[in-house]
N, C-alpha and C positions, 0 to 999 in steps of 0.2 A: 800493806795498806790498812788504814784505820778507818772504820766507818762508824760515825756517831748517828744515833737515831733519837731524834727529839719528837715531841708531839704532845697533843692534849691527852688528858686522862681518858682512858678508854679507847684510844686510837689503835691499840694493838702493838705498842712499842716493844713490849717483852716478847710477845709471840713472834713477831716479825724478826726481832733481834735473834732469838733462838733458832728460827728456821734458816735465816741468812748465815749465821755462824756455822750451822751444820753443813749448809750447802758449800760454803767456802772452806770448811775444816779449820775455822778460826776459833779462838777462845771467845767467850762472851762474858761481858761484865755488865752490871746494872747498878746505876746510881740509886734508882728507886729501891732496889733490894737492900742496898747499904743503908739508906735513910730509914727503911722499915726496921732493920736491925737496931739502928741507933735509937729509934723511938721505943722499941720494945725494951731495950736496956734501961730506959728511963721509966718504964711501965706506962707508956703513953700510946695512944693511937697515932696513926700518921697524921690525922687531922689536928690533933692536939700538938703534935710536934711541929707541924707547919705553922700553927698559930704562935707557938713559942718563937719560931723562926722570924716572925714579923718583927720581934723585938730583940732577938739574940741572933746576930749574924753567924755565930759559930755553928749553928745547926746546918747552915748551907756551906759555909766555907770548908768545914772538915771533909765533906763529901766532894766538893769541888776540887780541893787540893789533891785528894785521892785520884780523881779523874785526870787531873793535869799531870801528876807523877806517871800514871799509866802511859799517857801520851808521849811523855819524855823518855820512858825507859823500855817501852815494849812496841811491837809492831804486829801487824796481822791479827787484829782483833775487831770485834763488834761491841760497842758500848751503848746502852740506852740510857738516856738521862736528858732532862729538859734543856740543860745548858752545857752539856758535855762538849758540843760543838764550839762553844766560846773558849773552853779551856784546852781544846785539842784543835787549834785552828788549821792545822795541816791535814785534817781528816776529810773524808768524803761525807759531807753533811746532808742528812735526810730528815725531813719533817713529815710526820704523819698527822694529817688533819682528820677530824671526824665531826659529824653532826652531834650536838650534845644529847639529843634524845637517844641516838644509837649508842653513844658512849654510856649513858645511864643504863640502857638495856644490858649491855655487855657487863658492866660493873655489878649490876644486880644478879645477873646470871652467875658470875664468878662468886658472889657472896653466897648465893644459894648452894653452890657446889662446894663451899667450904674453903675457897681460895682466899688468900690475903686476909688472914684472921687478925692481922695487926691493925686493920682499919675499922672504923666505926661500924656498928651493927646496922644493917639496913632492913627496914620492915616493909618497904614498898618501892615500886618503881619511881614514884614521886619523890621519895626520900633520896633515892639514888641520884636523881637529876639535881636535887638541891645540893647534894654532897659534891657532885661534879662541878657545879657552878662555884661553890664555896672554895673548892680546891684550886680551881683555875684563877679565882680572884686572888687567893693568897699567893700563888706562884707569881702572877703578874706584879703584885705589890712588892714582894721580896726581891725579884730580879731587877726591877726598876730601881728600887732603893739601894741595893747593894752593888749592882754592876752597871746601872744606867743602861739596860738593854730591854727591848721588847722581844721576849724569847721566841715568839711565833711569827715574826716578820719574815716574809718570803725572801727578802734580800740577803738573809744570812745562810741560805741553803743552796746546795747544788741540785737537790731534788725534793720537790714538794708534792705529796701525794695524799688524796682523800680516800680513806679506808671505809667510809660509811657503807658503801655497797660493794665492797671488795673482800674476797677471801684472803687470808694472810699469804697464801702461796702466790697469789697474783701480785700482791704488793712486793714480795721478794723478787719475783720475775721482773717487775718493772724497775726495781732498784738496780739489779744486775744489768738490765738493759741501759739504764742511765749511766752507770759506772763505766761501761764500755765506751760511751760517747765522750766521757770526760777526758781531756788531754792529759 
């Protein structure tokens, strides 16, 4: 089984994907990690890379082709990526939603802890919220332009879960419960 985890920035996609993969003893992949590496190779922040992506489809298509290939050649893995579900349609599709203020708090906390150094430096919670909003706007713009999809529409997913007031372990438990119900 392949599980794709999509969601808004700061929803806990990476954390939940890691926990779920460990629980299932599956391999875990991350489109976001790949995109960060691609940005770093160009000496760009993720924000700069996403902006470039609004004009250069290749920034998205390289990562999306990679996810599609994984879905065609492997099984029993978890992958987190905003549109991985679109390129691996036979997956169990999860969307993690989150309140933007909660997402900003998480993002700022990660920044202060030294995580995700390929992203723009944040100097306040207010900046983190602005960054979350800008990132989401760029994602929406690119996915609509390149794939004609609204990536966060509930209709695309087998399971939609709000992580705003939920620990990652609870999200994993709810995903596993929903997977058991899926025929």
